[in-house]
C-alpha positions as CSV (number, residue, x, y, z in Angstrom):
1,M,24.9,7.2,2.2
2,G,23.7,7.1,-1.4
3,V,20.3,7.1,-2.7
4,F,20.4,3.3,-3.3
5,E,20.8,2.7,0.4
6,I,17.5,4.2,1.3
7,L,15.4,2.6,-1.6
8,P,14.8,-0.7,0.3
9,G,13.5,1.4,3.2
10,I,11.1,3.1,0.8
11,G,10.0,-0.3,-0.4
12,I,9.3,-1.5,3.1
13,L,7.4,1.8,3.8
14,L,5.2,1.2,0.7
15,I,4.4,-2.3,1.8
16,I,3.4,-1.0,5.3
17,I,1.3,1.7,3.8
18,G,-0.4,-1.0,1.6
19,I,-1.1,-3.1,4.6
20,I,-2.7,-0.1,6.4
21,I,-4.8,0.6,3.3
22,G,-5.9,-3.0,3.2
23,I,-6.9,-3.0,6.9
24,W,-8.8,0.2,6.3
25,L,-10.5,-1.4,3.3
26,I,-11.6,-4.4,5.3
27,L,-13.0,-2.3,8.1
28,H,-14.7,0.0,5.7
29,V,-16.4,-2.9,3.8
30,E,-17.3,-4.8,7.0
31,A,-18.9,-1.7,8.6
32,A,-20.9,-0.9,5.4
33,Y,-21.8,2.4,7.0
34,K,-22.0,5.1,4.3
35,F,-20.6,2.7,1.8
36,S,-18.9,4.5,-1.0
37,A,-17.8,2.7,-4.1
38,K,-15.4,5.4,-5.1
39,K,-13.5,5.0,-1.8
40,V,-13.3,1.3,-2.2
41,I,-12.0,1.5,-5.7
42,A,-9.5,4.1,-4.7
43,A,-8.4,1.9,-1.8
44,I,-8.0,-1.2,-4.0
45,I,-5.9,0.8,-6.5
46,S,-3.8,2.3,-3.8
47,L,-3.3,-1.1,-2.1
48,S,-2.2,-2.7,-5.3
49,L,0.1,0.1,-6.2
50,C,1.7,0.4,-2.8
51,M,2.2,-3.4,-2.4
52,G,3.5,-3.7,-6.0
53,F,6.0,-0.9,-5.9
54,G,7.1,-1.9,-2.4
55,I,7.9,-5.4,-3.5
56,E,9.5,-4.2,-6.7
57,F,11.7,-1.8,-4.7
58,L,12.8,-4.6,-2.4
59,M,13.5,-7.0,-5.3
60,I,15.5,-4.5,-7.3
61,F,17.4,-2.6,-4.6
62,Y,17.9,-5.1,-1.8
């Protein structure tokens, strides 16, 4: 099993992590309890990076 056989799995994992971060972001904003702009900005950046790299891995290596 070469490295190129596990890269689509990494892409799927990154997409799942992005979905989890998105759900956390929605719950965090809806709760508005101890609202932290830094956490929201970090979550948005993490969400976009995870989803972007996950989709890119799937498009290139699958």
